[in-house]
N, C-alpha and C positions, 0 to 999 in steps of 0.2 A: 456272678456280678449282679449287683442290686439292680432293682428297676430304675431308680433315677439315675445309676451309673447308665445303665443301658440306653437310656432315653439321651443321655449326656453325649455319648459314643455316637448314636446315630446322628443327632444334629452336628457333631464335628464332624463326620462324614460327608453331611450333605452340604456342609459349608466348605469342605474341598471340592465338591462338585461345582458349586458356584464359582470358586476361584479359577477353577478350571475351564470356566464357561461351558458347562455341561449341564444338560437337562435330565433330570430323572421324569420318565414318562410313566405313571402309576396307573395300572388298569386293573379291572375286578373281572375274574370269571367264577361262576356258580354253578354246580353241578347237580344232577338227579333231580330236576325240576319234574314233577308230574301232574300235582293238583294243588289247587290254591289252599292257603293255611295261614295261621298267624304269624308264623315264621316268615313265610313268604310277604306277607305285607310289612314285616319289620324291614326285611330287604329293600322293599321297593320306597319306604319312608327314608331309608338311609340313603338312597341312590339320589333320591329328590332333595335332600337337606344339602347334600355335597356336591349335587349337579353331576354326579359321577355315573355314565352308564354301565349296565352288567351285562356281559355275555352269560344268558340263563340257557345252559345247557340241558335239553330236555329228551327223556328217553321215549322214542317215537311211539312203541307199541304198549306203552304203559301210562303215557300222558292223556288226560281227560281233556275233554271240550270245556270243562269248567275253568281249565288252567287258561285257555285261550281267551275267555271271555273275560278273566281276570287281567290279563295282561293289555286288554283294551285300553283299560285305565291307568296302566303303568308303563308308560311309552319308554322309560329308562331301561327296563328290563327286556333285553333284546334275545330273543329266543333263537337257538341253533340246535343242532343235532348230536345227541349224547349216544352213540352207538345205534343199536336197534332194540333189541330185548335187554340189555345189559346183564347178558349171560356168559359164565365163564366157560370157555371150552378148550382149556389148557389141559394138559395131562397132570396127573398127580405129581406132585412135586414140584410143578413149575409154578411161576408166578402168574396170577390169573389175567385172561386176556379174552377178549370176545372176538378180536380180529388179528390174531396171530395166523399161522400158516398150518392150523389143525383141521381145516376143512377145506374142500376143493374152492379154487380160486374163484370160479363162476358162481358158486354158491355165496360166497362173502360178497360179493360185488353187487348180486341180485338183492341181499339182505340189507345192503346199505342204500341201495335204490329205494328198496320199498319202504324204507323208515323216512328217506327225506320225503317221498310223496306223501305220506300220511302226516307229516309235518306241515308240507305246504298247504294239505287241506286243513289243516286245524288253524295254523296261524297266518295263511295267506301271503300278503306282500310285506309283513312284519318279520319273517322268516329268514334269518341271515344264513347264506351258504357256507357254514362254517361246521368243519366235522370235530368233534371232541370223543376220542374213543374212551370207554370205560376203563379205569385204572390207569388212563394216559398212556396205554399201549396200543401199538398198531405196528403190523410188520411195513418195513419201509416198502416192499413190492406192494401190498395193498395200498399205502398211502400215495404211490405213485400213479395210481388209477382215479384217485379223488377228483381230479379236474374233468376227466373225461364224464364222471356222474354229475357234474356241474357244481362242485364245491371251489370256492375262491379261496378258501382258508382251511387252517388244521392248527388246533392248539392241544398240546400235552403238557409234561412238565419238564422244567428246566434242562436237562442234558439230552432230551431226546432230538434227534438230527435226521433229516431225510437221507435216503441213499443215494446212490449215483444216479437214479433215474428222475430223482426230482419228486415233485409233488407241488401242491397249492402253497399259498404264504402260509409259513410257520410262524406262528408267535406263541410261545409257551408262557406258562406261569411258572413261577419262582419260587413263591412261599407258601407253605400250606398251614393254614390256621388251625387244623386240627390234629391231635396227636391220636393218630388210629392205633397204635401199638400199646397205647397207655391207657385206653378204655373208652376211646371215640370222644375224647373231651378237648375242650379248648386249650391251646398252649398257653403257658404262662407268658405275660409280656417280656420280663426279662430274657427269657430262653429265646423266644421269637425275635427281638430286636438285636440280640447278640449275632443271631444267624442272618439277619438283614443286612447290619453292618458288615460282616464278614463278605456277603455277596455283592453288597455296592461296592466295597473297595475293590474286588477284583474287576467288576465292571467298569470301574473308572479308569483304571489302567491298560483296559482293553483298546487296542488301538482302531477296533473295527467300530462301524458307526454305531451309536447309541441303540440300543433295543429296548422296546417298552418292558417294564418291569410288573409282573402280574402276581396278585394275591389270589391264590385258590379258596374258594369258600364252598361250604356245604350247608346251605341255611337250615336245611331239615336236621342237621346234626349239631347247629350251634348251640351251645349252653351259654350261660351269663358270661362266662368267661371270653369265650369267642367274640361274643357280640360286644363286650365291653371293650375288649382290645382291638377291635376293627374300628368301631366308632372312635376311640382314643387315636388311634394312628391317622385315620382320616382327618380328623379335627385337628391334630397338631403339624400334619405335613400340608394341610392346605393354605398355610400362610407362609411357607417357606420360598423362598426366590428360586431354589434348583427345582422345584418340584410342580408338575403340570399333571392333573389329572385327564385322563383320556379315557377312550371306550372303543368297542370293536368296529364301529363304521369307521373310524379313522384307520383302521389296520387293513382290513377286509374290504375291497372295492368291489363293485359289483361284477367287474370283468374276472373271468377266469383265466389264469395263465400259470406257467408252469415256473418253477424254481427248483435251483440246485443247491443253494447253501444260503438261506435267509435266516437261520438261527446262530 
């Protein structure tokens, strides 16, 4: 599908949303923040241009104080916790995971709590009690313990679901702007938009209440293609009647509570 055809298909799908009386709530999550950079400045400028907050997942034991100082002047970048060290503990041949069941359960919880304390010291009241596991993977048994550690929210990717023991409010991202297997480069707009249309068509027909639709960003890895696609997407969607931009504060309240099926 050509880029023009992909854009046309997207707006046709959004028109169907509008006709059905549905609203697409679009939000942004950006992972791996540790230090200020030109790329982070670009993300901050983009969030200000479109008045869209960003859930900024920061690696606790790697994040620097300079990041906290920079965020003081970027109020739309809302820091939260991205794992603890962002280290893989999975066995050889398994998909990467920092918080699978590869270590004793108490060790995992102690490490998460230490990471949260570190970020609270760095970011103070601007820290959001939301947990974003590296590689979007966390065992449901570990996720179920997050509310007891003070977390109000959890964010992974697309099909992740809480286990029978529940966990905090779950709001996943749905569309990744980076092609990790094709060289860590930005995905071409035609391909990205085609996937977005398919996802939105499925969601439009889902009888469950509308869930926010999240774009997954990694500012440190964005090339010109990723930035151009993101900017163009936000610019074109900002004027559509079926689209509303939102942010993490709207999804993750201050209160910690249990949930069993919020995805």
